[in-house]
N, C-alpha and C positions, 0 to 999 in steps of 0.2 A: 470475380472482384478483385481489381488491383489494390492489393492492402498497402504497396507504398505509397500512401497518401501520409501515413505516418510511419516512424521507426518499432515496428513491432517486436516484440519480445521474443516468439517465438524463432523468429529468423535470426535475430541476434545469438541466443543461443545455436542455433544449426550452425551458422557463420562459424563462431566462438569453439564449439566442440565435434563439430563434422557430422551430427545427426541430431534430430530431434531430443529435447531433453524433457522428463518429466518431475513435477515437485511429490516430493512424497512429503502430508501433511502429518505433524506430531501437536498433541496437545498433552499439556502438563498441568499438574492440579495447581496452579498460580493465581495470585489474585493481581492486584494493581494498588500503587500506590494513591492512586484517585479513589479507592474504595475502602482501604483499609483505616484512612485516618492518617497518613502519612502526608500528605498534601492536602485531601478532600475526602469527603463520604460520597456513596451512592455513584460515583462514576459518571461518566459522561450520560447527558441527559437522554441518549439516543441507544446507550449499549444495553443488551440484554443480560440476563443469567450467563450466558456462553462465551462472551466475551465476542472478539470479530471471527469466529469460528463456529460453524452450525453442522456439518457432515464431517466428522472427525471421528475417529474411533475413540474408545472409554479413554480418559486419563489415567485410568486404575490398572493398562497395559502397559507394561514395559516399552521405552522409547524403542528399543531392538525389535518389538515382536510388532508394535505399531508400522514399523517402516519394511519391515518383512512382508505383513499381511497386505499393506500398501501396494509393496513392488511385485508381489506375486501376481496380484488382480493386475494391476498396469503394463506387468510386463507380457500377461498372458493376453489382454485386451489390444493394446497398442503394438505390439512387438517392439517394446522399449528395453533398451539397456542401458541408459544412462539417467542418471536422477540428482534431485535436489533435496538436501534432508530441511522440510520449513517446519521452525518454529514457529507457529503460527497463532495459537490463541493467546489472549491476556497481555503480560509485560514479562518477555522473556529473560529480560537482563534484570529482572530484580529479585533475584535470590542470592545468597551468598556466593562467593568467587570461587569456590572450593566446590559447591555443588553446579554450577554453572559449567565448569571444568566438566565435570562428570559427563552431565547431558550433552556436551558437546563430543564427546570423545565417544559415547555410545551412538551417536548417531553418523560417525563416519563406518560406513558398511561398504561393501564392496559395491563398485557400479556408482557412489555417489561422485559428483564431481563439483557439488559447492553446497552451500549450506547458507539460507537465509532467515535471520532471525525477525520476528515483529518487536516493539519495543515500542518504548514511548521516550520522547527528548531527553526529558529529564531523568532518564535510566541510563543514560552512556556515559561510562567514564573509562579513563584511561588503562588504567589494570586488565579491564576486562577486551581493549581493543588490542593492546598487545599481546593480550595471549588469543586473540582470533586473529591476529596478523600474523604470529608465529606459528598457529596451529594451521592454517590455511598455507602457508610459505612450506611446510612439512610434511604435507598430504599433498601438494598441488590442487586446493581447493579454491573456488573462487568464494570469496565470505562476503554477503550482503545483508547490513541491516535495514529494516524496513520501519520507516519510523511513521508513526501516525501522526501528521499535522492536522487534516481536513482544511486549514484554510489560514491563509497568512493574515486576514482580519483577527487583530488581537481583542477588538470588541465582541467580536462573534464566539471567541475562544471562550471567552467570558460566560459569554450566555449558555453557551454549551457545557460550562461545568469542564473544561477539559484540564482544568489546575495547572496549566504552562501556557506560557506566552511564546511570541514569535522568537525571542531572546533565545529561551533554553533550544530551538530548533537551530537555528542558525549554528550554536555552539557545538549541536551532536553534528552537524554535515560536516564542519571544518575538523571536528576530532575524529570523524571518521575517515576523512582525507591522510590526515596526519599518518593515518596507519594501514593507509592503500586498502580501505574498504570502501566496496559502493554501498551507496545510500540510494534507498527505493522510498519516496515518500507516497503517501498516502492521502488524498486530498478528496471532497465532499465538493462537487460544485455546484450543488442546488441548497444549501443551508436556508432555512428564511431568512436571515438577514443579512445575505449578502448578495451582490447584484453582479453588474457584466464588468465591472469597472473592479472588483476583487478578483473577478476570475483572472482577468487581464495582469493584475498583480500578482495573483499565484503565481503565472509563467514566468512573470520579470525575475521575481526572487527566487525562483529555481534555477533559472538560466543564469541569472548572476552568480549564485553559490555553486552551478557548475553539479548539481548533483546526477547519478547517472540515471535515475530509473524514475517513473512515476506509473503510479495507480490511483486510476479515477473510481470512484464509487458514485451511484446516485445515492441520495439519502432514501433510506427504506424505514420505515414506523413500526415498532414493537408495543403489543397491547403490555401493560402494566409497567412501562416508563414514565418518565415525567415528560419527554416527546410527543409519548403516545396521550396522555391525560391533555395535554395540551391540543394536540389537533382533535382530538375529540369535543374539547371545550371551544373550539373555532380561532383559539388563540393565534394559531399560526396556518399559512398554507403554504402548498406544494406547488412552485410551477409548474406546467405542462410540460408535457414531454417536448413539444417544439422546441420551445424556449431550451430544456436542458440540451439537446441537440446543438442550437446555436452556440449556447457557452461551451459546451466541447471543442467544438470546432474552432472558435476563437480563442481559445486555451492553446490550442493546437500552432494556430497560425503564429502566436506570440511564444511559444515558448521552442527554445534552441533544439533544431533539427539532429543533434547527437544524442539526447535524451532519450533512451528507449521507452516505451510506452506497454508495461505489463497489460492494463486494460483499461478501457473506456467506460465500460460500465459494468457493476459488479455481481454474480448471484446473489440472491436473500432468500433467508426463509418465507415460505408460504404462512406457514404453522403460526399461530398468536401473532399474525402481522394485522394493522391495519392499513397499511401503503406500502406496496412493493413494485416499482417500476411499472406506473401506471398501467397494471395488469398485462404485460407481454414479455414475452421472452427476452432476454438479456441480447443472446445473440440476433435478434431482430432489431433492436435498435442499433447496436452495434452496427450491423450491416447498412441500416439508413444513413447512419451518420458517413460511412466510408462513401456509398452512395451520391451522397449529397455533396460531399469534397469533389469526387470526381468531376461532377455536375459541373461544379463551380470551378472547376481547374484549380482546387487550392489545397499547398501540402503542409506540413507541420515546417514550421521555421521560417514561415513567407514572410512575416512581419517582426523577426526578432532582429530588429535593426536599431536597438536604443542601448546598446551595451558599447564600452569602449570610448567614452567621450561624443555618442553622438552628435551633441549641439555644435562640434568646433568644424569650424569651415575653412579650409585648406585654400 
């Protein structure tokens, strides 16, 4: 399989650090401003009680203990030697600054070369970024903020009850850049209210902003969520697997080739799920996407010709 049809995250890490690097997930007992009434209640209509993670260790275990347990397991299984401490679930900058600093410093253990922090665009603040920038320089760590956006279509953002719009995302990316912090953007390419034009605009906006990384998800639908009720009541439909594949390929064609792709489709929990990845393994769908791109001889960035005044004729 020729994975060079897109800019693969694992290759980026290997090129940068000289060997394969593995993420060590961290789960904290957190909430989200879209749950506790700060900007909304109930959270996003697709979000379950565990937030964005479902395979983490218990959040009652200390950060260091979670890291060491995961590190021991991954080291033994994959002979891994370098790692990224990954604050994965809910909104990891939605806490007092002093507590945030304590969490980050506890995550700096031996063999960790980077820190990734999942959060929301409306929870990015200069004081937190300045601290992260300084800690990164002090310890020689690559710092990445993973921003849940899901779509640039602000009408869809309202429908999924994100509690923020595109404007907050743009602000967050620009602030990250100001402090030399990488941005990884999470997108769902098959939201029921989005079409192929939204997919293309996703790629254009991320390319214009110069985000460093992207993580794609296929929408999965959980029992007990608002989206789950809408699905059972026939109020929404999920596009076919073939249409999702076409959306991913189109997105990649319009996306700047320098942007690193963390994944093309995510793993999802099967328990209590009403719909997950068309009942196929995520890696089979990923391989199918790559195979089709190879057959068509298309690559990431092939259609990224819309920046720098494309209408000007010399």
